[in-house]
Gaussian input, Z-matrix of N, CA and C with variables (Angstrom, degrees):
# hf/3-21g

backbone

0 1
 N
 C     1     B1
 C     2     B2     1     A1
 N     3     B3     2     A2     1     D1
 C     4     B4     3     A3     2     D2
 C     5     B5     4     A4     3     D3
 N     6     B6     5     A5     4     D4
 C     7     B7     6     A6     5     D5
 C     8     B8     7     A7     6     D6
 N     9     B9     8     A8     7     D7
 C    10    B10     9     A9     8     D8
 C    11    B11    10    A10     9     D9
 N    12    B12    11    A11    10    D10
 C    13    B13    12    A12    11    D11
 C    14    B14    13    A13    12    D12
 N    15    B15    14    A14    13    D13
 C    16    B16    15    A15    14    D14
 C    17    B17    16    A16    15    D15
 N    18    B18    17    A17    16    D16
 C    19    B19    18    A18    17    D17
 C    20    B20    19    A19    18    D18
 N    21    B21    20    A20    19    D19
 C    22    B22    21    A21    20    D20
 C    23    B23    22    A22    21    D21
 N    24    B24    23    A23    22    D22
 C    25    B25    24    A24    23    D23
 C    26    B26    25    A25    24    D24
 N    27    B27    26    A26    25    D25
 C    28    B28    27    A27    26    D26
 C    29    B29    28    A28    27    D27
 N    30    B30    29    A29    28    D28
 C    31    B31    30    A30    29    D29
 C    32    B32    31    A31    30    D30
 N    33    B33    32    A32    31    D31
 C    34    B34    33    A33    32    D32
 C    35    B35    34    A34    33    D33
 N    36    B36    35    A35    34    D34
 C    37    B37    36    A36    35    D35
 C    38    B38    37    A37    36    D36
 N    39    B39    38    A38    37    D37
 C    40    B40    39    A39    38    D38
 C    41    B41    40    A40    39    D39
 N    42    B42    41    A41    40    D40
 C    43    B43    42    A42    41    D41
 C    44    B44    43    A43    42    D42
 N    45    B45    44    A44    43    D43
 C    46    B46    45    A45    44    D44
 C    47    B47    46    A46    45    D45
 N    48    B48    47    A47    46    D46
 C    49    B49    48    A48    47    D47
 C    50    B50    49    A49    48    D48
 N    51    B51    50    A50    49    D49
 C    52    B52    51    A51    50    D50
 C    53    B53    52    A52    51    D51
 N    54    B54    53    A53    52    D52
 C    55    B55    54    A54    53    D53
 C    56    B56    55    A55    54    D54
 N    57    B57    56    A56    55    D55
 C    58    B58    57    A57    56    D56
 C    59    B59    58    A58    57    D57
 N    60    B60    59    A59    58    D58
 C    61    B61    60    A60    59    D59
 C    62    B62    61    A61    60    D60
 N    63    B63    62    A62    61    D61
 C    64    B64    63    A63    62    D62
 C    65    B65    64    A64    63    D63
 N    66    B66    65    A65    64    D64
 C    67    B67    66    A66    65    D65
 C    68    B68    67    A67    66    D66
 N    69    B69    68    A68    67    D67
 C    70    B70    69    A69    68    D68
 C    71    B71    70    A70    69    D69
 N    72    B72    71    A71    70    D70
 C    73    B73    72    A72    71    D71
 C    74    B74    73    A73    72    D72
 N    75    B75    74    A74    73    D73
 C    76    B76    75    A75    74    D74
 C    77    B77    76    A76    75    D75
 N    78    B78    77    A77    76    D76
 C    79    B79    78    A78    77    D77
 C    80    B80    79    A79    78    D78
 N    81    B81    80    A80    79    D79
 C    82    B82    81    A81    80    D80
 C    83    B83    82    A82    81    D81
 N    84    B84    83    A83    82    D82
 C    85    B85    84    A84    83    D83
 C    86    B86    85    A85    84    D84
 N    87    B87    86    A86    85    D85
 C    88    B88    87    A87    86    D86
 C    89    B89    88    A88    87    D87
 N    90    B90    89    A89    88    D88
 C    91    B91    90    A90    89    D89
 C    92    B92    91    A91    90    D90
 N    93    B93    92    A92    91    D91
 C    94    B94    93    A93    92    D92
 C    95    B95    94    A94    93    D93
 N    96    B96    95    A95    94    D94
 C    97    B97    96    A96    95    D95
 C    98    B98    97    A97    96    D96
 N    99    B99    98    A98    97    D97
 C   100   B100    99    A99    98    D98
 C   101   B101   100   A100    99    D99
 N   102   B102   101   A101   100   D100
 C   103   B103   102   A102   101   D101
 C   104   B104   103   A103   102   D102
 N   105   B105   104   A104   103   D103
 C   106   B106   105   A105   104   D104
 C   107   B107   106   A106   105   D105
 N   108   B108   107   A107   106   D106
 C   109   B109   108   A108   107   D107
 C   110   B110   109   A109   108   D108
 N   111   B111   110   A110   109   D109
 C   112   B112   111   A111   110   D110
 C   113   B113   112   A112   111   D111
 N   114   B114   113   A113   112   D112
 C   115   B115   114   A114   113   D113
 C   116   B116   115   A115   114   D114
 N   117   B117   116   A116   115   D115
 C   118   B118   117   A117   116   D116
 C   119   B119   118   A118   117   D117
 N   120   B120   119   A119   118   D118
 C   121   B121   120   A120   119   D119
 C   122   B122   121   A121   120   D120
 N   123   B123   122   A122   121   D121
 C   124   B124   123   A123   122   D122
 C   125   B125   124   A124   123   D123
 N   126   B126   125   A125   124   D124
 C   127   B127   126   A126   125   D125
 C   128   B128   127   A127   126   D126
 N   129   B129   128   A128   127   D127
 C   130   B130   129   A129   128   D128
 C   131   B131   130   A130   129   D129
 N   132   B132   131   A131   130   D130
 C   133   B133   132   A132   131   D131
 C   134   B134   133   A133   132   D132
 N   135   B135   134   A134   133   D133
 C   136   B136   135   A135   134   D134
 C   137   B137   136   A136   135   D135
 N   138   B138   137   A137   136   D136
 C   139   B139   138   A138   137   D137
 C   140   B140   139   A139   138   D138
 N   141   B141   140   A140   139   D139
 C   142   B142   141   A141   140   D140
 C   143   B143   142   A142   141   D141
 N   144   B144   143   A143   142   D142
 C   145   B145   144   A144   143   D143
 C   146   B146   145   A145   144   D144
 N   147   B147   146   A146   145   D145
 C   148   B148   147   A147   146   D146
 C   149   B149   148   A148   147   D147
 N   150   B150   149   A149   148   D148
 C   151   B151   150   A150   149   D149
 C   152   B152   151   A151   150   D150
 N   153   B153   152   A152   151   D151
 C   154   B154   153   A153   152   D152
 C   155   B155   154   A154   153   D153
 N   156   B156   155   A155   154   D154
 C   157   B157   156   A156   155   D155
 C   158   B158   157   A157   156   D156
 N   159   B159   158   A158   157   D157
 C   160   B160   159   A159   158   D158
 C   161   B161   160   A160   159   D159
 N   162   B162   161   A161   160   D160
 C   163   B163   162   A162   161   D161
 C   164   B164   163   A163   162   D162
 N   165   B165   164   A164   163   D163
 C   166   B166   165   A165   164   D164
 C   167   B167   166   A166   165   D165
 N   168   B168   167   A167   166   D166
 C   169   B169   168   A168   167   D167
 C   170   B170   169   A169   168   D168
 N   171   B171   170   A170   169   D169
 C   172   B172   171   A171   170   D170
 C   173   B173   172   A172   171   D171
 N   174   B174   173   A173   172   D172
 C   175   B175   174   A174   173   D173
 C   176   B176   175   A175   174   D174
 N   177   B177   176   A176   175   D175
 C   178   B178   177   A177   176   D176
 C   179   B179   178   A178   177   D177
 N   180   B180   179   A179   178   D178
 C   181   B181   180   A180   179   D179
 C   182   B182   181   A181   180   D180
 N   183   B183   182   A182   181   D181
 C   184   B184   183   A183   182   D182
 C   185   B185   184   A184   183   D183
 N   186   B186   185   A185   184   D184
 C   187   B187   186   A186   185   D185
 C   188   B188   187   A187   186   D186
 N   189   B189   188   A188   187   D187
 C   190   B190   189   A189   188   D188
 C   191   B191   190   A190   189   D189
 N   192   B192   191   A191   190   D190
 C   193   B193   192   A192   191   D191
 C   194   B194   193   A193   192   D192
 N   195   B195   194   A194   193   D193
 C   196   B196   195   A195   194   D194
 C   197   B197   196   A196   195   D195
 N   198   B198   197   A197   196   D196
 C   199   B199   198   A198   197   D197
 C   200   B200   199   A199   198   D198
 N   201   B201   200   A200   199   D199
 C   202   B202   201   A201   200   D200
 C   203   B203   202   A202   201   D201
 N   204   B204   203   A203   202   D202
 C   205   B205   204   A204   203   D203
 C   206   B206   205   A205   204   D204
 N   207   B207   206   A206   205   D205
 C   208   B208   207   A207   206   D206
 C   209   B209   208   A208   207   D207
 N   210   B210   209   A209   208   D208
 C   211   B211   210   A210   209   D209
 C   212   B212   211   A211   210   D210
 N   213   B213   212   A212   211   D211
 C   214   B214   213   A213   212   D212
 C   215   B215   214   A214   213   D213

   B1=1.4306
   B2=1.4657
   B3=1.2928
   B4=1.4971
   B5=1.5161
   B6=1.3242
   B7=1.4437
   B8=1.5097
   B9=1.3020
   B10=1.4316
   B11=1.5414
   B12=1.3213
   B13=1.4250
   B14=1.5425
   B15=1.3279
   B16=1.4825
   B17=1.5279
   B18=1.3130
   B19=1.4259
   B20=1.5660
   B21=1.3425
   B22=1.4785
   B23=1.4622
   B24=1.3013
   B25=1.3722
   B26=1.4733
   B27=1.3475
   B28=1.3949
   B29=1.5806
   B30=1.3566
   B31=1.5131
   B32=1.4476
   B33=1.3150
   B34=1.4353
   B35=1.6101
   B36=1.2651
   B37=1.5128
   B38=1.4393
   B39=1.3961
   B40=1.5322
   B41=1.4252
   B42=1.2312
   B43=1.5745
   B44=1.4971
   B45=1.4274
   B46=1.4397
   B47=1.6220
   B48=1.3645
   B49=1.4004
   B50=1.4622
   B51=1.3511
   B52=1.5173
   B53=1.5030
   B54=1.3318
   B55=1.4556
   B56=1.5745
   B57=1.2009
   B58=1.6188
   B59=1.6074
   B60=1.1531
   B61=1.5420
   B62=1.4692
   B63=1.2969
   B64=1.3318
   B65=1.4832
   B66=1.3583
   B67=1.5550
   B68=1.4741
   B69=1.4616
   B70=1.3681
   B71=1.5531
   B72=1.3332
   B73=1.5619
   B74=1.5719
   B75=1.2551
   B76=1.5015
   B77=1.5496
   B78=1.2341
   B79=1.5178
   B80=1.5539
   B81=1.4070
   B82=1.4034
   B83=1.5523
   B84=1.3491
   B85=1.4195
   B86=1.5217
   B87=1.2031
   B88=1.5205
   B89=1.4484
   B90=1.3449
   B91=1.3672
   B92=1.4975
   B93=1.3548
   B94=1.4121
   B95=1.5773
   B96=1.3116
   B97=1.3588
   B98=1.5635
   B99=1.3129
   B100=1.5563
   B101=1.5619
   B102=1.3546
   B103=1.4445
   B104=1.5045
   B105=1.3538
   B106=1.3967
   B107=1.5736
   B108=1.3682
   B109=1.4228
   B110=1.5795
   B111=1.4189
   B112=1.3918
   B113=1.5131
   B114=1.3156
   B115=1.5540
   B116=1.5242
   B117=1.3735
   B118=1.5697
   B119=1.4243
   B120=1.3713
   B121=1.4170
   B122=1.5992
   B123=1.3687
   B124=1.3678
   B125=1.5450
   B126=1.2976
   B127=1.5077
   B128=1.3532
   B129=1.4276
   B130=1.4573
   B131=1.5336
   B132=1.2988
   B133=1.3995
   B134=1.4257
   B135=1.3720
   B136=1.4899
   B137=1.5124
   B138=1.4148
   B139=1.4474
   B140=1.5730
   B141=1.3722
   B142=1.3727
   B143=1.5318
   B144=1.4211
   B145=1.3864
   B146=1.5963
   B147=1.2712
   B148=1.5355
   B149=1.5012
   B150=1.2908
   B151=1.3734
   B152=1.4922
   B153=1.3627
   B154=1.4831
   B155=1.5634
   B156=1.2197
   B157=1.5061
   B158=1.4853
   B159=1.3579
   B160=1.4538
   B161=1.4392
   B162=1.4063
   B163=1.3213
   B164=1.5636
   B165=1.4030
   B166=1.3921
   B167=1.5528
   B168=1.2252
   B169=1.4820
   B170=1.4535
   B171=1.3503
   B172=1.4563
   B173=1.4238
   B174=1.3533
   B175=1.5296
   B176=1.5772
   B177=1.2197
   B178=1.4337
   B179=1.5324
   B180=1.2619
   B181=1.4429
   B182=1.5488
   B183=1.3571
   B184=1.4437
   B185=1.5061
   B186=1.2677
   B187=1.4541
   B188=1.5069
   B189=1.3313
   B190=1.4912
   B191=1.5518
   B192=1.3928
   B193=1.3984
   B194=1.4733
   B195=1.3899
   B196=1.3233
   B197=1.5782
   B198=1.3622
   B199=1.4636
   B200=1.6122
   B201=1.3861
   B202=1.5370
   B203=1.4614
   B204=1.4211
   B205=1.5827
   B206=1.5277
   B207=1.4243
   B208=1.3391
   B209=1.5358
   B210=1.2991
   B211=1.4344
   B212=1.5064
   B213=1.2342
   B214=1.5324
   B215=1.3929
   A1=115.78
   A2=117.83
   A3=123.29
   A4=104.98
   A5=124.63
   A6=121.30
   A7=109.68
   A8=122.87
   A9=121.87
   A10=108.47
   A11=120.43
   A12=123.56
   A13=112.52
   A14=112.17
   A15=118.99
   A16=115.54
   A17=114.60
   A18=116.93
   A19=111.82
   A20=120.94
   A21=127.88
   A22=105.87
   A23=118.92
   A24=127.86
   A25=111.31
   A26=127.55
   A27=129.19
   A28=105.46
   A29=109.72
   A30=118.71
   A31=110.18
   A32=123.17
   A33=127.59
   A34=107.39
   A35=117.05
   A36=122.68
   A37=107.47
   A38=111.76
   A39=117.72
   A40=110.91
   A41=119.40
   A42=118.53
   A43=108.14
   A44=109.98
   A45=119.82
   A46=114.74
   A47=112.03
   A48=114.57
   A49=109.09
   A50=123.02
   A51=122.59
   A52=112.78
   A53=118.15
   A54=120.96
   A55=109.04
   A56=113.10
   A57=116.66
   A58=107.48
   A59=119.50
   A60=120.54
   A61=112.31
   A62=121.86
   A63=127.95
   A64=116.77
   A65=113.43
   A66=120.99
   A67=115.74
   A68=116.61
   A69=112.79
   A70=105.79
   A71=120.74
   A72=118.59
   A73=114.57
   A74=115.56
   A75=114.78
   A76=113.90
   A77=118.58
   A78=123.85
   A79=108.27
   A80=115.69
   A81=120.88
   A82=116.48
   A83=115.93
   A84=122.83
   A85=116.35
   A86=118.02
   A87=119.74
   A88=117.22
   A89=121.79
   A90=124.45
   A91=107.95
   A92=121.38
   A93=123.77
   A94=114.17
   A95=112.47
   A96=121.48
   A97=114.18
   A98=118.89
   A99=119.82
   A100=104.91
   A101=108.38
   A102=111.39
   A103=107.34
   A104=124.19
   A105=122.87
   A106=123.44
   A107=110.84
   A108=115.42
   A109=110.19
   A110=115.69
   A111=117.92
   A112=110.24
   A113=116.18
   A114=126.45
   A115=103.95
   A116=111.08
   A117=113.30
   A118=104.97
   A119=112.66
   A120=126.03
   A121=115.70
   A122=111.14
   A123=117.63
   A124=109.82
   A125=116.40
   A126=117.22
   A127=105.43
   A128=116.90
   A129=122.96
   A130=103.09
   A131=113.43
   A132=119.43
   A133=116.65
   A134=117.78
   A135=123.25
   A136=105.14
   A137=110.63
   A138=126.85
   A139=107.70
   A140=113.20
   A141=118.96
   A142=103.41
   A143=118.03
   A144=121.36
   A145=105.81
   A146=113.11
   A147=119.61
   A148=105.96
   A149=124.21
   A150=128.22
   A151=115.85
   A152=117.68
   A153=123.89
   A154=109.27
   A155=114.51
   A156=121.17
   A157=114.38
   A158=116.17
   A159=118.35
   A160=119.45
   A161=114.81
   A162=121.84
   A163=117.72
   A164=111.84
   A165=118.20
   A166=110.05
   A167=118.17
   A168=118.64
   A169=109.28
   A170=120.01
   A171=123.32
   A172=106.57
   A173=111.63
   A174=117.78
   A175=108.80
   A176=119.81
   A177=125.76
   A178=107.05
   A179=122.09
   A180=120.57
   A181=112.91
   A182=116.39
   A183=116.70
   A184=114.54
   A185=119.06
   A186=120.73
   A187=121.53
   A188=107.68
   A189=117.39
   A190=107.17
   A191=114.08
   A192=121.90
   A193=111.16
   A194=118.95
   A195=120.63
   A196=113.62
   A197=112.47
   A198=118.99
   A199=107.97
   A200=107.27
   A201=116.72
   A202=110.95
   A203=108.23
   A204=107.76
   A205=108.47
   A206=115.37
   A207=119.16
   A208=117.66
   A209=125.07
   A210=125.41
   A211=111.33
   A212=118.89
   A213=121.66
   A214=108.40
   D1=-62.99
   D2=-176.19
   D3=-67.62
   D4=-26.63
   D5=-176.02
   D6=-70.21
   D7=-2.03
   D8=178.65
   D9=-97.08
   D10=1.37
   D11=-177.10
   D12=-121.74
   D13=140.13
   D14=174.10
   D15=-51.14
   D16=140.65
   D17=179.68
   D18=-113.63
   D19=141.98
   D20=174.19
   D21=-104.22
   D22=124.13
   D23=175.85
   D24=-96.01
   D25=141.12
   D26=179.61
   D27=-122.73
   D28=126.91
   D29=172.46
   D30=-116.62
   D31=154.30
   D32=-178.31
   D33=-104.65
   D34=143.81
   D35=171.47
   D36=-144.41
   D37=134.52
   D38=169.42
   D39=-75.30
   D40=-31.36
   D41=176.03
   D42=-116.62
   D43=93.79
   D44=-176.12
   D45=-63.61
   D46=-30.16
   D47=-176.49
   D48=-75.30
   D49=-34.81
   D50=172.22
   D51=-67.63
   D52=-40.66
   D53=177.08
   D54=-62.18
   D55=-44.74
   D56=178.16
   D57=-62.19
   D58=-45.78
   D59=175.04
   D60=-58.43
   D61=-43.44
   D62=-179.60
   D63=-62.24
   D64=-54.48
   D65=176.38
   D66=-68.89
   D67=-28.04
   D68=-172.34
   D69=-97.57
   D70=-38.82
   D71=-175.64
   D72=-99.92
   D73=-19.11
   D74=174.29
   D75=-102.34
   D76=-38.12
   D77=174.37
   D78=-78.27
   D79=-43.23
   D80=-176.85
   D81=91.40
   D82=22.16
   D83=172.39
   D84=-68.47
   D85=141.00
   D86=173.05
   D87=-80.70
   D88=130.38
   D89=-174.85
   D90=-79.88
   D91=127.52
   D92=175.28
   D93=-99.32
   D94=-37.62
   D95=177.84
   D96=-139.49
   D97=135.45
   D98=-178.98
   D99=-141.93
   D100=118.84
   D101=169.93
   D102=-147.65
   D103=175.73
   D104=-175.52
   D105=-58.93
   D106=-7.21
   D107=-171.48
   D108=-120.44
   D109=-20.07
   D110=-176.71
   D111=-155.22
   D112=147.77
   D113=172.11
   D114=-121.97
   D115=125.51
   D116=171.56
   D117=-118.38
   D118=132.88
   D119=172.77
   D120=-112.16
   D121=150.29
   D122=173.80
   D123=-76.44
   D124=140.38
   D125=179.37
   D126=-151.57
   D127=83.17
   D128=177.92
   D129=80.06
   D130=-134.43
   D131=171.41
   D132=-90.01
   D133=4.06
   D134=178.80
   D135=-109.16
   D136=-176.54
   D137=-179.84
   D138=-127.94
   D139=144.80
   D140=172.68
   D141=-123.78
   D142=123.99
   D143=-178.30
   D144=-113.32
   D145=131.46
   D146=175.56
   D147=-104.91
   D148=112.01
   D149=-179.17
   D150=-104.51
   D151=130.25
   D152=-177.05
   D153=-56.80
   D154=126.30
   D155=169.83
   D156=-113.16
   D157=137.29
   D158=170.51
   D159=-90.27
   D160=-10.59
   D161=-173.36
   D162=-103.77
   D163=-46.95
   D164=173.71
   D165=173.87
   D166=-153.52
   D167=-178.72
   D168=-103.89
   D169=8.63
   D170=168.92
   D171=-126.05
   D172=130.93
   D173=-175.32
   D174=-151.69
   D175=171.76
   D176=178.23
   D177=-94.64
   D178=77.33
   D179=172.75
   D180=-151.93
   D181=179.09
   D182=-179.03
   D183=-59.44
   D184=129.51
   D185=173.97
   D186=-98.90
   D187=-14.49
   D188=-176.20
   D189=-164.75
   D190=142.17
   D191=176.22
   D192=-141.17
   D193=144.12
   D194=174.89
   D195=-101.87
   D196=140.39
   D197=-179.62
   D198=-91.69
   D199=101.97
   D200=179.82
   D201=-114.17
   D202=166.53
   D203=-174.70
   D204=-92.11
   D205=-21.27
   D206=-175.77
   D207=-151.92
   D208=123.37
   D209=-169.84
   D210=-64.84
   D211=-26.02
   D212=-176.40
   D213=-69.65

């Protein structure tokens, strides 16, 4: 079921500007959204979100989410 839908991956970064530079300029991903708390990149048919973290790169939050038409 979920294998038929695109997935969004969420990674954490203490230094969001460095992460944005790496994924945009070194890896070559297109930026879809850029604000002080999250940068989202296009990655094929999926998205990669880098979220600002004040604690570390490990946190209790969503790490992936599927884009579906209906939750039922």
